[in-house]
C-alpha positions as CSV (number, residue, x, y, z in Angstrom):
1,X,165.6,-33.8,-42.7
2,X,167.3,-35.0,-45.9
3,X,167.6,-32.7,-49.0
4,X,167.9,-34.3,-52.4
5,X,168.3,-32.5,-55.7
6,X,168.6,-33.2,-59.4
7,X,168.9,-30.3,-61.8
8,X,166.0,-27.9,-61.3
9,X,164.3,-30.2,-58.9
10,X,164.8,-30.4,-55.1
11,X,163.0,-32.1,-52.3
12,X,163.1,-32.4,-48.5
13,X,162.3,-35.7,-46.8
14,X,161.6,-35.7,-43.1
15,X,162.4,-39.3,-41.9
16,X,161.6,-38.3,-38.3
17,X,158.1,-37.2,-39.2
18,X,156.4,-40.0,-41.1
19,X,159.1,-40.1,-43.8
20,X,157.1,-37.2,-45.3
21,X,158.2,-35.1,-48.3
22,X,157.9,-31.6,-46.8
23,X,159.0,-29.8,-49.9
24,X,159.2,-30.2,-53.7
25,X,160.6,-27.3,-55.6
26,X,161.1,-26.6,-59.3
27,X,163.5,-23.7,-60.0
28,X,162.9,-22.6,-56.4
29,X,159.1,-22.6,-56.6
30,X,157.3,-24.7,-54.1
31,X,154.7,-27.2,-55.3
32,X,153.8,-28.9,-52.0
33,X,151.4,-27.3,-49.5
34,X,152.4,-27.3,-45.8
35,X,151.1,-24.9,-43.1
36,X,153.6,-22.7,-41.4
37,X,153.0,-24.2,-38.0
38,X,152.7,-27.8,-39.2
39,X,152.6,-30.5,-36.6
40,X,150.7,-33.7,-35.8
41,X,147.9,-34.5,-36.3
42,X,147.5,-32.2,-39.3
43,X,148.3,-33.8,-42.7
44,X,150.3,-32.0,-45.3
45,X,153.2,-32.7,-47.7
46,X,153.0,-36.3,-48.9
47,X,152.0,-38.6,-46.0
48,X,151.9,-42.4,-46.3
49,X,148.6,-43.9,-45.2
50,X,149.2,-47.4,-43.8
51,X,148.4,-50.1,-42.9
52,X,145.0,-48.8,-44.1
53,X,144.2,-45.7,-46.0
54,X,141.0,-43.7,-45.6
55,X,138.1,-44.8,-43.5
56,X,137.0,-48.1,-42.0
57,X,133.3,-48.3,-41.3
58,X,133.7,-49.5,-37.7
59,X,136.4,-50.3,-35.1
60,X,136.8,-53.8,-36.7
61,X,137.7,-55.2,-40.0
62,X,137.8,-58.5,-41.9
63,X,141.0,-60.2,-43.1
64,X,141.3,-63.7,-44.5
65,X,137.9,-64.6,-43.2
66,X,138.5,-63.5,-39.6
67,X,137.3,-60.3,-37.9
68,X,140.0,-58.2,-36.1
69,X,139.1,-55.6,-33.5
70,X,140.8,-52.2,-33.2
71,X,141.7,-51.1,-29.7
72,X,141.1,-47.4,-29.1
73,X,142.6,-47.7,-25.6
74,X,146.1,-47.8,-27.2
75,X,145.7,-44.2,-28.2
76,X,147.2,-44.6,-31.7
77,X,144.0,-44.5,-33.8
78,X,142.9,-41.4,-35.9
79,X,139.2,-40.7,-36.3
80,X,137.3,-38.6,-38.8
81,X,134.4,-36.3,-38.0
82,X,132.0,-39.2,-37.7
83,X,134.4,-41.1,-35.4
84,X,135.4,-43.6,-38.0
85,X,139.0,-44.9,-37.9
86,X,141.0,-43.2,-40.7
87,X,144.5,-43.2,-42.3
88,X,146.2,-45.9,-40.4
89,X,149.0,-45.7,-37.8
90,X,152.2,-44.4,-39.3
91,X,151.7,-40.9,-40.7
92,X,153.9,-39.2,-38.1
93,X,156.2,-41.9,-36.8
94,X,159.9,-41.3,-36.2
95,X,160.8,-45.0,-36.6
96,X,162.0,-44.8,-40.2
97,X,165.6,-45.8,-40.7
98,X,167.6,-44.5,-43.7
99,X,169.0,-47.4,-45.7
100,X,170.8,-45.5,-48.4
101,X,171.0,-42.2,-50.1
102,X,172.8,-40.2,-52.7
103,X,172.5,-36.7,-54.1
104,X,169.1,-37.4,-55.8
105,X,167.5,-40.2,-53.8
106,X,166.9,-41.6,-50.3
107,X,165.6,-45.0,-49.3
108,X,164.1,-45.5,-45.8
109,X,162.7,-48.5,-44.1
110,X,159.9,-48.9,-41.5
111,X,159.8,-52.3,-39.6
112,X,156.2,-52.3,-38.6
113,X,156.5,-55.7,-37.0
114,X,158.8,-54.4,-34.3
115,X,156.1,-52.1,-32.7
116,X,153.7,-54.0,-30.4
117,X,151.0,-51.3,-30.3
118,X,150.9,-51.3,-34.1
119,X,150.8,-55.1,-34.3
120,X,147.9,-55.1,-31.8
121,X,145.8,-53.1,-34.3
122,X,147.0,-54.8,-37.5
123,X,148.7,-58.2,-36.7
124,X,150.4,-58.8,-40.1
125,X,154.1,-58.6,-39.7
126,X,155.6,-56.5,-42.5
127,X,158.2,-53.9,-43.4
128,X,157.9,-50.9,-45.7
129,X,160.6,-49.4,-47.8
130,X,160.1,-46.1,-49.5
131,X,162.5,-44.5,-52.0
132,X,162.1,-40.8,-52.9
133,X,164.0,-40.3,-56.2
134,X,164.4,-37.3,-58.4
135,X,165.1,-38.2,-62.0
136,X,164.2,-36.9,-65.4
137,X,162.2,-34.0,-64.1
138,X,160.0,-36.0,-61.7
139,X,159.9,-37.1,-58.1
140,X,159.3,-40.8,-58.1
141,X,158.0,-42.3,-54.8
142,X,158.6,-46.1,-54.9
143,X,157.0,-48.1,-52.1
144,X,157.8,-51.8,-51.3
145,X,155.9,-53.8,-48.7
146,X,157.4,-57.1,-47.6
147,X,155.0,-59.5,-46.0
148,X,156.9,-61.2,-43.1
149,X,153.8,-63.0,-41.7
150,X,152.6,-66.6,-42.3
151,X,149.3,-65.4,-44.0
152,X,148.4,-63.3,-47.0
153,X,148.4,-59.6,-46.0
154,X,145.5,-57.4,-47.2
155,X,146.8,-54.3,-48.9
156,X,144.8,-51.0,-48.5
157,X,147.4,-48.3,-48.5
158,X,148.0,-45.0,-50.3
159,X,149.4,-41.5,-50.2
160,X,147.7,-38.2,-49.5
161,X,149.8,-35.5,-51.3
162,X,148.9,-31.9,-50.9
163,X,149.7,-29.9,-54.0
164,X,149.7,-26.2,-54.8
165,X,150.6,-24.0,-57.8
166,X,153.0,-21.2,-56.7
167,X,152.2,-17.7,-57.7
168,X,148.5,-18.2,-58.3
169,X,145.3,-18.8,-56.3
170,X,142.9,-21.7,-56.2
171,X,140.2,-19.9,-58.2
172,X,142.7,-19.8,-61.1
173,X,143.4,-23.5,-61.0
174,X,142.0,-26.3,-63.2
175,X,142.3,-30.1,-62.7
176,X,142.2,-33.1,-65.1
177,X,141.0,-36.3,-63.5
178,X,142.4,-39.3,-65.4
179,X,139.6,-41.7,-64.6
180,X,136.5,-43.2,-66.4
181,X,134.4,-44.0,-63.4
182,X,133.3,-42.2,-60.2
183,X,132.4,-44.2,-57.1
184,X,129.1,-43.3,-55.4
185,X,129.6,-42.4,-51.7
186,X,127.3,-42.4,-48.7
187,X,126.9,-39.4,-46.4
188,X,129.8,-41.0,-44.4
189,X,132.0,-41.0,-47.5
190,X,131.8,-44.7,-47.8
191,X,131.4,-46.5,-51.2
192,X,127.8,-47.7,-51.6
193,X,128.7,-50.3,-54.2
194,X,127.5,-48.2,-57.1
195,X,129.7,-46.6,-59.8
196,X,128.9,-44.3,-62.6
197,X,130.7,-42.9,-65.6
198,X,132.8,-39.8,-64.7
199,X,131.1,-36.7,-66.1
200,X,133.8,-34.2,-65.1
201,X,135.0,-32.0,-68.0
202,X,138.5,-32.4,-69.3
203,X,139.7,-29.4,-67.3
204,X,137.6,-28.8,-64.2
205,X,137.8,-25.1,-63.0
206,X,138.1,-25.0,-59.2
207,X,136.5,-21.6,-58.9
208,X,133.3,-22.2,-56.9
209,X,133.9,-26.0,-57.0
210,X,134.8,-28.4,-54.1
211,X,135.9,-32.0,-54.8
212,X,136.0,-35.0,-52.5
213,X,135.5,-37.9,-54.8
214,X,136.7,-41.5,-55.4
215,X,137.5,-42.7,-58.9
216,X,138.2,-46.1,-60.5
217,X,138.9,-47.3,-64.1
218,X,141.9,-45.0,-64.3
219,X,142.9,-44.2,-67.8
220,X,146.7,-44.3,-67.3
221,X,147.0,-40.6,-68.2
222,X,148.4,-38.0,-65.8
223,X,146.3,-36.3,-63.2
224,X,147.0,-32.6,-63.8
225,X,146.7,-29.4,-61.9
226,X,147.3,-26.2,-64.0
227,X,146.7,-22.5,-64.1
228,X,147.9,-21.5,-67.6
229,X,151.4,-20.7,-66.5
230,X,152.4,-23.6,-64.3
231,X,151.5,-27.3,-64.2
232,X,151.8,-30.3,-61.9
233,X,151.3,-33.8,-63.3
234,X,150.9,-37.0,-61.3
235,X,151.2,-40.4,-62.9
236,X,150.1,-43.6,-61.0
237,X,151.7,-46.9,-61.4
238,X,149.3,-49.7,-62.5
239,X,148.9,-51.2,-59.0
240,X,147.4,-47.9,-57.7
241,X,143.9,-48.8,-58.9
242,X,141.9,-46.1,-57.1
243,X,142.3,-42.3,-57.1
244,X,140.8,-39.8,-54.6
245,X,140.7,-36.2,-55.6
246,X,140.3,-33.8,-52.7
247,X,140.0,-30.1,-53.2
248,X,138.0,-28.5,-50.3
249,X,136.4,-25.1,-50.7
250,X,138.5,-22.3,-49.3
251,X,141.8,-24.2,-49.1
252,X,144.7,-23.5,-51.3
253,X,145.6,-27.1,-52.2
254,X,144.5,-30.1,-54.3
255,X,145.1,-33.7,-53.4
256,X,145.6,-36.4,-56.1
257,X,145.7,-39.5,-53.9
258,X,147.0,-42.9,-55.2
259,X,145.3,-45.8,-53.5
260,X,145.7,-49.6,-53.8
261,X,142.0,-50.2,-52.9
262,X,138.6,-48.5,-52.3
263,X,137.8,-46.9,-49.0
264,X,136.7,-49.5,-46.5
265,X,137.9,-52.3,-48.8
266,X,138.6,-54.6,-45.8
267,X,134.9,-54.7,-45.0
268,X,133.5,-54.8,-48.5
269,X,133.0,-57.9,-50.7
270,X,134.2,-57.7,-54.3
271,X,136.3,-54.6,-53.4
272,X,139.3,-55.7,-55.6
273,X,141.5,-55.8,-52.5
274,X,145.1,-56.7,-53.3
275,X,147.1,-59.1,-51.1
276,X,150.8,-59.8,-50.5
277,X,151.6,-63.5,-50.2
278,X,153.7,-64.7,-47.3
279,X,157.4,-64.0,-48.0
280,X,156.6,-61.8,-51.0
281,X,157.1,-58.1,-51.6
282,X,154.6,-55.7,-53.3
283,X,156.1,-52.7,-55.1
284,X,154.7,-49.8,-57.0
285,X,155.5,-46.1,-57.7
286,X,153.9,-42.9,-58.6
287,X,155.5,-39.8,-60.2
288,X,155.1,-36.1,-59.7
289,X,156.3,-33.7,-62.4
290,X,156.1,-29.9,-61.6
291,X,156.8,-27.4,-64.4
């Protein structure tokens, strides 16, 4: 594990466990939720979801006009409660290599193309570099994806951060969702193709409220979790065009999830799916500011 710090902020990055940020503290108070006995396959901290985020509606997907089949016999697929493939392949891998670090940052690289059982599921050769950087009161997570293949690479990746407010309970928390549209979901949590204006109030009290929703038309403002004493703000870079907000009942965390595409974007027409051209690199950041 690698500890970085800058003034009142400190973070712990576990490059042997998915390159996950296990801790983010401000003046010693912890703003990331992780269970005491945390181990795979449970998600916590700030996991990267790649080469696809969220659900795919079958064990196959479309890319560049061809259908690719997932192979469950390889044993590296995750499934949701409805047996739909979910959250990609790399959430817990120990294959990250540290490329550079200083007191306030660490950059790690994952060479996806080197792993045959990953390439069998997603045959687009690529490498991922992630920099965790503490600066000006925020944790910046900068992600770069280099397409090493001969075809355009479809990009449906994201992060699933688990946030908490230290010293208070979920029933005292409120959230601000910085989005203008909410995506209509099926019973399987798949987009139906319909969207509607977001009707959430400016500060949504979580007492008696559960959220598991997908938002588009992001406003550019911060997503905010607050309790009157403490606050955590999350700002998305412009290439994160979709936000998922997950706050299940009875759990002491809230997830503001930056995504490059809608759930099941590979298999939906007109989904706004981004692509990385051969030989090109896609880069974007998001920022987390606890106070």
